[in-house]
C-alpha positions in Angstrom: -96.8 -144.3 13.6 -95.6 -142.6 10.4 -96.6 -139.1 11.7 -94.5 -139.8 14.8 -91.5 -140.7 12.8 -92.0 -137.6 10.6 -91.6 -135.4 13.7 -88.2 -136.8 14.5 -86.2 -134.6 12.1 -83.2 -132.5 12.8 -85.2 -129.4 14.0 -88.0 -131.3 15.6 -90.1 -129.7 18.4 -89.9 -132.0 21.4 -93.3 -130.8 22.7 -94.9 -131.6 19.4 -93.2 -135.0 19.4 -94.5 -135.8 22.8 -98.0 -134.6 22.1 -98.0 -136.8 18.9 -96.8 -139.7 20.9 -99.5 -139.6 23.6 -102.2 -139.2 20.9 -100.9 -142.3 19.2 -100.9 -144.1 22.6 -104.6 -143.4 22.9 -105.3 -144.4 19.3 -103.5 -147.7 19.1 -103.5 -148.9 22.7 -106.3 -150.0 24.9 -106.2 -146.6 26.7 -108.8 -143.9 27.0 -106.2 -141.1 27.6 -102.4 -140.8 27.9 -100.0 -138.2 29.3 -96.4 -137.6 30.0 -94.8 -136.2 33.2 -91.3 -134.7 33.1 -89.3 -132.9 35.9 -88.6 -129.2 35.6 -85.0 -127.9 36.3 -85.8 -128.0 40.0 -86.9 -131.7 39.9 -90.6 -131.0 40.3 -92.9 -133.0 38.0 -94.9 -131.2 35.4 -97.4 -132.3 32.8 -95.7 -131.9 29.4 -98.3 -133.6 27.2 -101.8 -135.0 27.6 -104.6 -136.1 25.3 -107.4 -134.4 27.2 -108.2 -131.9 29.9 -109.3 -134.8 32.1 -106.0 -136.6 31.8 -104.1 -133.4 32.4 -106.1 -132.7 35.5 -105.6 -136.2 37.1 -101.9 -135.9 36.3 -101.7 -132.5 38.0 -103.6 -133.7 41.0 -101.2 -136.5 41.5 -98.2 -134.2 41.3 -99.8 -131.8 43.8 -100.7 -134.6 46.2 -97.3 -136.3 45.6 -99.1 -139.6 45.3 -100.4 -141.9 42.6 -99.1 -144.3 39.9 -97.5 -141.5 37.8 -95.5 -140.2 40.7 -94.5 -143.7 41.9 -93.4 -144.8 38.4 -91.1 -141.8 38.2 -89.7 -142.0 41.7 -89.2 -145.8 41.7 -88.2 -146.2 38.1 -90.6 -149.2 38.1 -93.7 -150.0 36.1 -96.9 -149.3 38.1 -100.0 -151.2 37.0 -103.3 -150.4 38.7 -106.1 -152.8 37.5 -108.7 -151.2 39.8 -108.2 -147.7 41.0 -111.0 -148.2 43.5 -108.8 -150.8 45.3 -106.0 -148.3 45.9 -107.7 -146.0 48.4 -105.6 -147.2 51.3 -102.4 -146.6 49.3 -103.3 -143.4 47.5 -106.5 -141.9 49.1 -106.3 -138.5 47.3 -105.5 -140.1 43.9 -108.2 -142.7 44.3 -110.9 -140.1 45.1 -109.8 -137.8 42.3 -109.6 -140.5 39.7 -113.1 -141.8 40.7 -114.5 -138.3 40.3 -113.0 -138.1 36.8 -114.3 -141.6 35.9 -111.0 -143.3 35.5 -111.0 -147.0 36.6 -107.5 -148.3 35.9 -104.0 -147.0 35.1 -100.7 -148.1 33.6 -97.7 -145.9 34.4 -94.4 -146.6 32.6 -91.1 -145.0 33.7 -89.2 -143.3 30.9 -85.7 -144.4 31.5 -82.4 -145.2 29.8 -79.4 -146.9 31.3 -80.8 -146.5 34.8 -81.7 -142.8 34.4 -85.5 -142.1 34.9 -86.4 -138.9 33.1 -90.2 -139.0 33.3 -93.3 -141.2 33.1 -95.7 -142.2 30.3 -99.1 -142.7 31.8 -102.1 -144.5 30.3 -105.6 -143.9 31.8 -108.5 -146.2 31.2 -112.3 -146.2 31.6 -112.3 -149.9 32.3 -110.9 -152.1 35.0 -108.3 -154.9 34.4 -104.8 -155.1 33.0 -103.5 -154.0 29.7 -103.4 -156.6 27.0 -99.8 -158.0 27.0 -99.3 -156.8 23.4 -100.4 -153.3 24.5 -98.1 -153.4 27.5 -95.1 -154.2 25.2 -96.1 -151.5 22.7 -96.5 -149.0 25.6 -93.0 -149.8 26.8 -91.7 -149.2 23.2 -93.4 -145.9 23.0 -92.0 -144.8 26.3 -88.6 -145.7 25.0 -89.2 -143.6 21.9 -90.2 -140.6 24.1 -87.1 -141.1 26.3 -84.8 -141.2 23.3 -86.5 -138.2 21.7 -86.0 -136.1 24.9 -82.4 -137.2 25.4 -81.6 -136.5 21.7 -83.2 -133.0 22.0 -81.1 -132.3 25.1 -77.9 -133.5 23.3 -78.7 -131.3 20.3 -79.4 -128.3 22.6 -76.1 -128.9 24.5 -74.2 -129.2 21.2 -75.7 -126.0 20.0 -74.7 -124.2 23.3 -71.2 -125.7 23.0 -71.0 -124.4 19.4 -72.2 -121.0 20.4 -69.6 -120.9 23.2 -66.9 -121.9 20.7 -68.0 -119.3 18.3 -68.0 -116.7 21.0 -64.5 -117.7 22.0 -63.3 -117.4 18.5 -64.9 -114.0 18.1 -63.4 -112.9 21.4 -60.0 -114.0 20.3 -60.3 -111.8 17.1 -61.2 -108.8 19.2 -58.4 -109.4 21.6 -55.9 -109.6 18.8 -57.2 -106.4 17.4 -57.0 -104.7 20.8 -53.4 -105.9 21.2 -52.5 -104.3 18.0 -54.2 -101.0 18.9 -52.5 -100.9 22.4 -49.2 -101.9 21.0 -49.3 -99.0 18.5 -50.7 -96.4 20.9 -48.3 -97.3 23.8 -45.3 -98.2 21.6 -45.0 -101.6 23.2 -44.7 -105.1 21.8 -47.7 -107.4 21.4 -46.8 -109.5 24.5 -46.6 -106.5 26.8 -49.9 -105.2 25.3 -51.6 -108.5 26.1 -50.1 -108.6 29.6 -51.5 -105.1 30.3 -54.9 -106.0 29.0 -55.0 -109.1 31.2 -53.9 -107.1 34.2 -56.6 -104.6 33.6 -59.2 -107.3 33.3 -58.1 -108.9 36.6 -58.0 -105.5 38.4 -61.5 -104.5 37.2 -63.1 -108.0 37.3 -64.0 -107.6 33.6 -63.7 -110.2 30.9 -60.7 -110.0 28.8 -62.9 -109.6 25.7 -64.7 -106.7 27.3 -61.5 -105.0 28.0 -60.4 -105.5 24.4 -63.7 -104.1 23.1 -63.3 -101.0 25.2 -59.8 -100.4 24.0 -60.9 -100.7 20.4 -63.9 -98.4 21.0 -61.8 -95.8 22.7 -59.3 -95.8 19.8 -62.1 -95.4 17.3 -63.5 -92.5 19.3 -60.2 -90.7 19.3 -60.0 -90.9 15.5 -60.8 -87.6 13.7 
């Protein structure tokens, strides 16, 4: 687990973290393969990490058919344990057929959730029937929590970065606006308040941003200079 912890640094790559996590699931748990499903911005599930082409394919087939343990775990927010995939044909006929063709015999799908919010599912695929060992089930839940926290932390950092960029843009815009007020005040022989009011009126009339109006005023003044 040391390599997983090493990925959780300030500038960590969330995709790398999740790939490392599913690899560790397959290494330390009684699972043949592992994978993670996350929703895209439109709410459609996508495979974000998997340990093999086989596990990626069975995950994709579940998403396309809109049935199977992975989908149910995400939609219900509840743990879905399938001790024998062959016994699930009545419930998930497409999944049961696809899984049999790919030689998977059992599955364990864990919702990735925090404070009632489900953001994906961690899925364990096995070549043997039967339940997970209780210790493995506990460890799988813990790993799902690690994945959840990693994703939410990455989103928080990304949102903070966007907020910082927006703040910096606002500060930069304010500097440009102040410069434009000075230019307009000087060229039109008006006070700074009137200069700002004229800039704002121009922005509203044209539908442009105030900062764009300010930049245009400065650019025009520079072009008029000999």
